[in-house]
C-alpha positions in Angstrom: -63.9 8.9 -20.1 -64.3 8.9 -16.1 -61.1 7.7 -15.7 -58.9 10.6 -17.2 -61.6 13.4 -16.0 -60.5 12.2 -12.5 -56.6 12.2 -12.7 -57.1 15.6 -14.8 -59.2 16.9 -11.4 -56.5 15.5 -9.1 -53.7 17.5 -11.1 -55.5 20.2 -11.0 -56.0 19.9 -7.3 -52.4 18.9 -6.8 -51.0 22.3 -8.6 -53.4 24.3 -7.0 -51.8 23.5 -3.8 -48.6 23.2 -5.1 -47.4 25.9 -7.6 -47.8 30.0 -6.1 -47.1 32.7 -8.1 -45.7 35.9 -6.5 -47.7 39.2 -6.6 -47.1 42.0 -8.4 -46.5 43.8 -5.1 -43.9 41.6 -4.1 -41.7 41.1 -6.9 -41.5 45.0 -7.5 -40.4 45.5 -3.9 -37.7 42.8 -4.6 -37.0 44.5 -8.1 -36.2 47.6 -5.8 -34.1 46.3 -2.7 -31.1 47.6 -2.1 -29.6 44.5 -1.5 -29.6 40.8 -2.7 -30.5 39.9 0.7 -33.0 42.5 0.9 -34.7 41.3 -1.8 -34.5 37.8 -1.0 -35.7 38.4 3.0 -39.4 39.9 1.3 -40.0 35.7 0.2 -40.5 35.1 4.0 -43.9 34.1 4.5 -44.4 33.4 1.1 -45.1 29.7 -0.2 -41.2 30.5 -1.8 -39.9 31.2 1.9 -37.9 27.6 1.9 -35.5 30.2 -0.6 -35.3 32.7 2.1 -34.2 30.4 5.1 -32.3 28.8 2.6 -30.1 31.4 1.8 -30.3 33.2 5.4 -28.8 29.6 6.4 -26.3 29.6 4.3 -25.5 32.9 2.1 -25.5 30.8 -0.7 -28.0 31.9 -4.0 -27.3 28.8 -6.1 -28.0 26.3 -3.0 -31.4 28.0 -2.7 -31.4 27.6 -6.2 -31.3 24.0 -5.4 -33.8 23.7 -3.2 -36.4 24.8 -5.7 -35.4 22.5 -8.2 -36.1 19.7 -5.7 -39.3 21.4 -5.3 -39.9 21.4 -8.9 -38.9 17.4 -8.9 -40.9 16.4 -6.0 -43.8 18.1 -7.7 -43.5 15.8 -10.5 -42.9 12.5 -8.9 -45.8 13.1 -6.3 -47.9 13.5 -9.4 -46.3 10.1 -11.0 -47.4 8.3 -7.6 -51.2 8.9 -8.3 -51.5 9.1 -12.2 -52.4 5.9 -14.7 -51.5 4.9 -18.0 -51.2 7.5 -20.7 -51.4 10.6 -18.8 -48.5 9.2 -16.3 -46.8 8.3 -19.3 -47.1 11.8 -20.7 -46.2 13.6 -17.3 -42.6 11.1 -16.6 -42.1 12.3 -20.2 -42.0 15.6 -19.2 -40.5 14.8 -15.8 -37.8 13.1 -17.4 -36.6 17.1 -18.9 -35.1 17.5 -15.2 -33.5 14.8 -15.1 -31.5 15.0 -19.0 -30.9 18.8 -18.0 -29.0 17.3 -14.7 -27.0 14.8 -17.4 -26.4 17.5 -19.1 -24.9 19.5 -16.2 -22.7 16.1 -15.0 -21.8 16.2 -18.6 -20.2 19.4 -18.8 -18.4 18.5 -15.4 -16.5 15.7 -16.8 -15.5 17.5 -20.0 -14.4 20.2 -17.8 -12.9 17.3 -15.0 -11.3 14.5 -17.7 -10.4 16.8 -20.6 -9.9 20.0 -20.1 -8.1 19.7 -16.5 -10.6 21.8 -14.6 -11.2 22.1 -11.3 -14.7 21.4 -10.7 -14.9 21.4 -7.2 -17.3 24.0 -6.4 -20.2 23.2 -8.7 -20.3 19.8 -7.3 -21.7 21.2 -4.2 -24.9 22.1 -7.1 -25.7 19.1 -8.4 -29.0 16.7 -7.7 -28.0 13.5 -6.6 -31.2 11.5 -6.4 -32.7 9.4 -8.7 -35.5 10.6 -10.8 -36.1 7.2 -12.9 -32.7 6.3 -13.1 -29.4 6.2 -11.2 -27.3 8.1 -13.2 -24.1 7.4 -11.1 -23.3 11.0 -10.9 -20.2 9.9 -9.2 -19.2 7.4 -11.5 -19.7 9.9 -14.7 -17.3 12.1 -13.5 -14.4 10.2 -12.5 -14.8 8.3 -16.2 -12.2 8.0 -17.6 -13.2 8.4 -21.6 -16.7 8.5 -23.7 -16.6 4.5 -23.0 -16.7 4.4 -19.5 -19.7 7.3 -19.8 -21.3 4.8 -22.2 -20.7 2.0 -19.6 -22.3 4.1 -16.3 -25.2 4.6 -18.4 -25.8 1.0 -19.9 -29.3 0.8 -17.7 -30.3 3.9 -19.1 -31.8 5.1 -22.5 -29.0 7.8 -22.4 -26.2 5.4 -23.4 -26.6 4.7 -26.8 -27.0 8.4 -27.3 -23.6 8.8 -26.1 -21.9 5.9 -28.5 -23.6 7.3 -31.4 -22.5 11.1 -30.6 -19.1 9.8 -29.2 -17.1 10.8 -32.8 -18.5 14.7 -32.6 -18.0 15.1 -29.5 -14.5 14.2 -29.9 -14.0 16.2 -33.5 -15.3 19.2 -32.0 -13.8 19.2 -28.2 -17.2 19.6 -26.7 -20.2 18.0 -25.0 -22.4 20.1 -27.6 -23.5 17.1 -29.6 -24.4 15.4 -26.4 -26.7 17.9 -25.5 -28.5 18.3 -28.7 -28.8 14.5 -28.7 -30.1 14.6 -25.4 -32.7 17.2 -26.2 -34.3 15.6 -29.4 -34.7 12.5 -27.2 -36.8 14.3 -25.2 -38.9 16.1 -27.2 -39.0 12.9 -29.5 -40.7 10.9 -26.4 -42.5 13.8 -24.8 -44.6 13.9 -28.9 -44.8 10.2 -28.7 -46.4 10.3 -25.5 -48.8 13.5 -25.8 -50.2 11.4 -28.9 -51.7 9.2 -26.9 -54.1 11.5 -24.9 -57.3 12.0 -25.9 -57.5 14.6 -29.7 -58.6 17.5 -27.7 -56.0 17.6 -24.9 -53.2 16.3 -28.0 -54.2 19.1 -30.0 -53.6 21.9 -27.1 -50.4 19.6 -25.8 -48.8 19.1 -29.2 -49.2 23.4 -29.4 -47.1 24.3 -26.3 -44.6 21.6 -27.3 -44.0 22.9 -30.6 -43.5 26.5 -29.1 -41.1 25.3 -27.0 -39.1 23.4 -29.7 -38.8 26.7 -31.6 -37.7 28.3 -28.4 -35.1 25.6 -28.5 -34.2 25.6 -31.8 -33.0 29.4 -31.1 -31.2 28.7 -28.2 -29.5 25.8 -30.5 -28.6 28.2 -32.7 -27.0 30.9 -30.6 -24.7 27.7 -28.9 -23.7 26.7 -31.8 -22.9 30.2 -33.3 -20.9 31.0 -30.0 -18.9 27.6 -29.6 
């Protein structure tokens, strides 16, 4: 028991040091600000200063969002360096959410570029290119000629089989939505399997939170399916 307790204590300390919540006063001031620039300026001197700095330098809100995304990924990867055993495996499963979200975005861009013939030059600048657990080879995915190429690019990842098994549905529906659903199913399956390895009390709490998230995701899928 000492091992898990030490790991949980470490996680708690890291999260307290890295995760910050803005005071209600600042949030209300941001809401009442006359312009976006004035609103973001209020983040200066807070734990979210990086957002203000990035926006002031670039004038690009999406670039500021990318920096925030990088911070979130960095927190998980830092935790992984210090954890062991079942706790590490669970945190890795949690972190894979970011990798899967990146892959879904890249697949949408591939579809727009290769199938619909649309320009994707603007959104390319907001992609997170660094590897989290696997090298997704983003540029190769975007330039893939067809679904067979996608599968080959992702061959050394657990996502390749998801591409091949859902290829026909993607062709029939002319949408990457089947890929996205498969990737989300994979994520929650892995997350639940890793959660089952935790201590019984931890698993009970974790399972409840995962269940709530799955319910919310099911609603999102239903809405998108009706609109697609």
